[in-house]
C-alpha positions in Angstrom: 0.1 22.9 -2.7 -2.0 23.9 -0.2 -4.0 20.8 1.0 -5.9 19.6 3.9 -4.5 17.4 6.6 -6.8 15.6 9.5 -7.7 12.2 10.6 -10.8 11.0 10.5 -12.8 8.0 11.3 -13.5 4.8 9.0 -16.5 2.5 10.2 -15.5 -0.8 10.2 -17.3 -4.0 11.5 -15.2 -3.8 14.7 -15.1 -0.5 15.1 -13.9 3.1 14.8 -10.1 3.1 12.5 -8.5 6.2 12.5 -7.2 7.5 9.2 -5.2 10.0 8.1 -6.4 12.3 5.0 -4.5 14.4 2.9 -7.2 16.5 0.6 -5.8 18.7 -2.5 -7.5 22.4 -1.7 -8.6 21.6 -5.5 -12.2 21.1 -5.4 -12.4 19.3 -8.6 -13.4 15.8 -8.7 -9.7 13.7 -8.0 -8.4 10.0 -8.4 -7.8 9.1 -4.9 -4.6 6.8 -3.7 -4.9 4.5 -0.3 -1.8 4.1 1.4 -1.0 1.0 3.3 1.2 1.1 6.5 4.3 -0.7 7.1 4.6 -3.2 10.1 5.3 -0.4 12.1 2.0 1.2 12.3 0.6 4.2 10.7 3.9 6.4 11.6 4.9 9.2 10.7 6.6 8.3 7.2 3.8 7.1 6.3 1.8 9.9 7.2 4.9 11.9 4.6 4.2 9.2 1.7 0.5 10.3 2.1 1.3 14.0 1.9 4.1 13.5 -1.0 1.1 11.7 -3.5 -2.0 14.2 -2.6 0.8 16.4 -3.6 1.0 14.7 -6.7 -2.9 15.7 -6.9 -4.5 12.8 -5.5 -6.8 12.5 -2.4 -4.4 10.7 -0.6 -5.6 8.2 2.4 -3.7 6.2 5.3 -6.5 3.9 7.4 -4.6 2.5 10.5 -5.0 -0.8 10.6 -3.6 -1.6 13.8 -6.4 0.5 15.3 -7.3 -2.8 17.6 -4.6 -2.6 19.3 -4.7 1.7 20.4 -3.4 3.8 21.9 0.3 1.7 21.9 -0.1 0.3 17.8 3.6 2.7 16.7 7.2 0.8 17.1 10.1 2.1 15.7 12.5 0.1 13.3 14.1 -1.3 15.8 11.1 -2.4 18.1 10.6 -5.2 15.3 8.9 -8.0 18.1 5.8 -6.0 19.9 5.7 -5.0 15.8 5.5 -8.5 14.5 3.2 -9.7 17.3 0.4 -7.2 16.7 0.8 -7.7 12.9 0.7 -11.7 13.5 -2.2 -11.3 15.4 -4.5 -9.9 12.2 -7.1 -11.9 10.2 -6.2 -10.9 7.1 -9.0 -13.1 5.1 -11.6 -11.0 7.4 -10.4 -8.1 9.7 -8.3 -6.9 6.6 -9.8 -7.3 4.6 -13.4 -5.8 6.6 -10.6 -2.8 6.9 -9.3 -2.6 3.3 -13.0 -2.3 2.4 -14.5 -0.1 4.5 -11.6 2.2 3.3 -12.6 1.8 -0.6 -16.1 2.5 0.4 -15.4 5.4 2.7 -13.5 6.8 -0.3 -16.9 6.1 -3.3 -18.7 7.8 -0.6 -17.0 11.5 -1.4 -18.2 13.5 -3.8 -14.3 14.9 -4.4 -13.1 11.4 -6.4 -13.6 9.9 -9.1 -15.1 6.9 -8.0 -13.7 4.5 -10.9 -9.7 5.8 -10.1 -8.8 4.3 -6.6 -5.1 3.2 -5.8 -4.2 1.0 -3.5 0.0 0.8 -3.1 1.8 0.2 0.1 5.4 -1.1 2.0 6.5 -4.4 3.3 3.1 -5.8 5.7 1.1 -2.7 3.5 2.9 -4.1 0.7 1.3 -7.3 0.9 -1.9 -6.1 2.1 -2.0 -4.1 -1.2 -1.4 -7.1 -3.6 -4.1 -8.9 -1.2 -6.2 -5.7 -1.9 -5.5 -6.8 -5.7 -6.8 -10.3 -5.8 -9.7 -9.4 -3.7 -11.0 -6.3 -4.9 -10.4 -5.6 -8.7 -13.9 -4.4 -9.3 -13.3 -1.9 -6.8 -10.0 -0.2 -7.5 -7.5 1.0 -10.6 -4.4 -0.5 -9.8 -2.2 -1.7 -7.4 1.8 -0.8 -6.4 3.2 -3.3 -4.4 7.0 -2.7 -2.1 8.4 -5.9 -1.4 5.7 -7.2 -0.7 5.9 -11.1 1.0 3.2 -12.8 -1.0 1.5 -16.4 0.4 1.2 -19.3 -1.7 -2.7 -18.6 -1.8 -2.2 -15.1 -2.9 -0.1 -16.0 -6.0 -2.8 -18.5 -6.8 -5.4 -15.7 -6.6 -3.5 -13.6 -9.0 -5.8 -14.8 -11.9 -8.4 -12.7 -9.9 -6.4 -9.6 -10.5 -8.1 -7.5 -13.4 -6.2 -4.3 -12.9 -2.7 -2.8 -14.0 -0.1 -3.9 -11.2 3.2 -2.9 -10.5 5.5 -4.5 -7.9 8.8 -3.1 -6.4 11.6 -5.7 -4.7 15.0 -4.7 -3.9 17.7 -8.2 -4.4 19.3 -7.7 -1.6 15.4 -8.8 0.9 16.6 -11.3 3.3 12.6 -11.7 3.5 11.8 -11.8 -0.2 14.5 -14.4 -2.0 15.7 -14.0 -5.6 13.9 -17.5 -6.3 10.4 -16.3 -5.0 10.8 -13.4 -6.7 11.1 -15.5 -10.1 7.9 -17.2 -8.8 5.3 -13.6 -9.0 6.9 -12.8 -11.7 6.5 -15.9 -13.7 3.2 -16.0 -12.7 1.8 -13.0 -13.5 3.8 -13.9 -17.1 2.3 -17.1 -17.6 -1.3 -15.8 -16.9 -0.7 -12.7 -19.6 -1.6 -10.2 -16.7 -1.4 -6.2 -17.3 1.6 -5.6 -14.9 5.3 -4.7 -14.4 7.5 -5.6 -12.7 11.0 -4.0 -11.2 14.2 -5.2 -9.0 16.6 -3.2 -7.7 19.2 -5.6 -7.1 21.9 -4.3 -4.2 18.4 -2.9 -1.9 17.2 -4.3 0.9 14.2 -4.6 2.3 12.6 -1.4 3.3 14.7 0.6 0.8 11.8 3.4 -0.2 12.5 4.6 3.9 14.9 7.3 4.4 14.2 6.2 8.3 15.7 2.7 8.0 19.3 1.4 7.6 18.5 -0.2 4.8 17.7 3.2 3.3 18.1 3.2 -1.0 18.5 6.6 -2.2 18.7 5.3 -5.6 15.6 3.0 -5.2 13.9 5.2 -3.5 13.9 8.4 -6.3 13.6 5.9 -8.9 11.0 4.1 -7.6 8.8 6.9 -6.3 9.8 8.1 -10.1 8.1 5.2 -11.9 5.3 5.0 -9.5 4.1 8.5 -10.6 4.5 7.7 -13.7 2.1 4.5 -13.4 -0.2 7.0 -11.5 -0.7 9.2 -14.4 -1.1 6.5 -17.0 -4.3 4.9 -15.1 -5.4 7.4 -12.9 
């Protein structure tokens, strides 16, 4: 599919946040998907995923949530310590929330999207932020799809505020998200009667979707992509 790929600037309360934008050549209004990055920054892998989503017919955008640490804010998958330092310096309930809101406002200002059909997804840190977005901005988005998201206790409590369909993907061999925590998350959605889907790939590790990581699991990556695109088509 022909598309325009470019870096844009989104204005936030803290300044100018770069974002990678992919727009299919078709000029008709279309749904949009926000891709929230891993803890390693707005890497080429995240850009590649953004392109793949645009190839499915959506306007896709990946904001650089580490823009306050430019220019040294992207890391290899073996550079866990500096990546974690930046991630841990963020105030989720203020700065990241404002950045995501600014991204949603930017999308809604465009005439080439259907403003009530915006999805949010993400991986790892971005998966956690996609989950958080669902608790904070269900009135602003249509769906959320977090991949291997660590869910804080207060976010689990805030599942009551999620009013949109959500699809959660986990790896059963993820050392950062134990099986009992996955079961707690599942039970919380179930007991509240939420519109949700839940998939656990028993042999998959954290980061199973990314082919650049040693934890890549081809079967889980391919199946979750198929499930994700069907989820988009059903609700976007």
